[in-house]
N, C-alpha and C positions, 0 to 999 in steps of 0.2 A: 504494500500500500504506500502510495506517495502523496504528498501534499506540498503546497508552496511553503517556503520558509517564512517564519514570522519576523517581525522587525527586531525582536530581541535576539533571535537566532542569527540574523544577518549581522547585528552588532557584535555578537560573539565571534563570528567568523572573521570580521574585520579586525578585531582585537588580536586573534590568534595568528592570522596570516594576512596582514594588510597588503602584502606584495602581490596577491592574486585577486582576480575579479570574482566577486560573489553575486553578480547580477543574475537574475532569474534562477536563483537557487531553489532546489526542492529538497524535501526530506523523505528518506526511506524509513518507514516505520516497522519493517518486518522483523527486526532483531529482538531477541528475548531480553537482552540486557541493555542495549543501546539503540538510539536512533542515529542516523547518519545524514548530514547535510552535504549535498553534492552540487557543484556549480561549474567546476572547471576540471581540466585533466592534469592538475598538479597536486591538489590536496583535497581532503575531505575533513569534515569536523565530526568527530565521534562524541556523542553526548549521552551520558549515563541516564538511564531511566529511573534508577533508585539509588538510595544512599549506599546500599550494599554494593551495587555495581561501581559507584564512585570510589568506595574503599578499595576495591580490587584493581582499579585502573593502573596504579604504579606497578603492581606485580605483572599485570598483563603486558604493559608496554615493555618492560624489561625482558619478558619472555619473547616477545616479537623480535626485539633487538638481537637476542642471543640466537634465535632460530634462523634469522636472516643471515647470520654468519656461517651457519652450517649447511643450510639447504640451498640448492641451486634454483629453487622456485621463488619468484617474487613474493615477498611478504610485506605487508604494510608496516611502516615504522613511524615513530613520532617525528613531527616537524616543529613542534612547539612545546613549551612547558604545559603541564596540566593546570587548567584554570578552574576554580570552584566558584560558582555563583549560588548563594544560598547553601544548600546541602548537596547539590549535584555538580559533578565534575565533567569537563570536556577537554578535548585535545585535538590538535590538527595532526593528520596522518597522511602518508603518501597515498596518492590515488593509484589504483590498479585497474587498468583497462580490461575490457572483455565482458562476458556475460555467462550466466549459468549454461551448462551443457543441456541440450534437450534430453528429457528423461527417457528411460526404458531402452537405451542402447548406448554403446560407447566402444572405444578402442581398448580392448583388453590388454594389449601390449603396453600402452601408456599407463593404464591404471595399475598394472602389475609392477611396473618400474617405480611408480609413486609409492606403492606399499613397501618395496624393497628400500627405497631411499629413506622413508620414515623409520624403518627398522634399523637403519645404519646410523642414525643420529646418536651422538655420544650424550648420554644422560648426565654425565658428570658436569656439575655446574648449573644444571637446570632444575635440580630437585626442589629447591626452595621456591621456585617460580611456577611449578606445575600444580594443577588441581589434583584432588584426590579422586580415585575411581568412584563412580556413581555420584559425582558432585552435583549433577543437575537436579536429580530427584531424591537423592539420598540412598543409602544401602537398603537391601531387602531385609527388613526386620520381620519378626514372626507376625506382628500385627498387620503389616502391609501385605504379606503373603496371604494371611487369612482373609483379609478384606477383598483381595483380588480373587482368591479362590471362590469365595461365596458369590461373587458376581458372575462367575463363569457358568455357561450351560453344562449339563452333565457330561456331554461328549468331549468337552475340552478340559475337564478337571484332571483326569489321570495324565494326559499328555503334558499339561502344565506342571504337574508335580514332577514328572520325569525331567523337565527342563530346570526347575528350581533345584532339583537334587544335584545338578551339575555345578552349582555355584562354588562349592568348596574346592572342587578340582580345578575350575577355571582360575581361582585365586592363586593357585600354585604355579601357573604358567610363568616362565621368566618374562619380565616386562620389557617393553620398548616403547617408543614414543607413539602415542595414539592421539589423533587430533581431537576427537570427542564429538565432532559434528561435521564429518567430512562429506563432500559432494554437495549437490544442490547449489544454492546461491553462495555458499562459502568457497566454491571453486570457480574461477573465471577462466574462460577459454577464448582463444582467437584462432580462427582457421584450423581447428582441430588440435590445437596445442594448448597446454595449461599456461595461462598468462598470470596466474596469481592464486594464492591460497590465503583466505581471510579468516578472522575470528577464531583465534586459538585459545579463547577464554577457558574452555573445558579440557584443554590438552593435559594428558596425564601419562604416567608410567604405568602401562596396563598391557593386557593381552593384545599382541599385534594383530590377531585375527579380527579384532574389532574394526580396523581400517578396511579390511576386505568386506566386512559385513555392511559398513556404512556405504561404501562405494556401490556394492551390489544392490542395495536398497533403492538407490537412485538410477543406476545404469542398467540394472537387470539382474535378477537373481540367477538366471541361467549362465551368467558370466563368473560365478563364484570360483569354480575350479580353474578358470583361466586367469583370474586375478590373483588368487592365493599363491604364495611361493611353493607350497607343498600340500599334499593331501590332508595332513593333520590340521593345518590352518584352515583349509576349506571346510573340514568337518566342524571345527570350533566356530567358524563364521556362521554356519547353519544354525548352531545352537544359540549364538548371540542374536541372530535374527528373531528367534523365538522369545528370548529375554527382552529384546527391544519391544516386541509386540505386547508382552506382559507389562512393560514399563508404561506404555500408552494406556493400557487398560487401567492400571493403578492410578494414573493421572486423571483419567476420565471419571473413575469411581469417586475420587476425592472432590470433584467439582460439585457446585451447588446450582449451576445454571441449566439444569435439565439436559445434560448431554445425550446425544443419540447413541446409546450403548449398543443397540441392536445392529446399527449400521457399522460400527467399529468392529464388532465381533465377526460379522460377515467378512470383513476385510482381513483381519488378523488371524482368523481361524485356520486357514490353510498354512500360514507360516508357523503357527504353534504345532500343528500336526507334523509338518516336515521337520521342525526342530526336534520334536520328541522322537521321531524315527531315527534322526542322526544320533541323538543321545543314547537310544537303545541299541543301535547297531554296533557301537564300539565305545566302550567306556573310556573316559579320559584317564 
């Protein structure tokens, strides 16, 4: 969702980067933690939505800086100091051209190389700037599992238990860099090549199979075995797709705005079934 920038937002942009034009600026409101003001091909203004996002901004900017030194993919970095107005912080960052890849297909060779490049990142020096696993919605507590289980139709309860039973084993996988929300609008493409990777807010030291799972969710689950570096990671990526579906269910159950649970279950049901089959076919 986009809208025209307000007078206050334009004033903020002029303060942070007066050397660039901010005429006819618009604001992208799709981000969970930030909105982004865009007007030129040099800089964007990242504006925190909440006090919590404001508090995390210095950590995230440092992480972007360190990752830009290790990865060959363009990553946005800070162009200005962080400015706080009231309780919300903002910063100017480099503009990354391109747009999201069309969904449901993709070049498996490029995606496989991305997975390998993320796994090769040296985590030394990054640990204090990374998020914890499950940072977005929190870990799977007994209460959260029970609430989700009770919301499931009978035919999905046993398959879901088979997936939740894999959590302990997944936690034992040697970690590497996981973006946390890879693909979609967080990856920019130009002429079939990756032109930038954005929004590393949820990046964590975690199971590398998650990167394959995120990419397949956008580009096509039939590509899992082509994207994953080996059969074991392809297997775990299938299980993670089931866990992602259960994450969405948990989030929906916790809402109070009358969410369409039936529609969601029709969408995620096949993923849960496939993940349970993967879990049952070969224990981790």
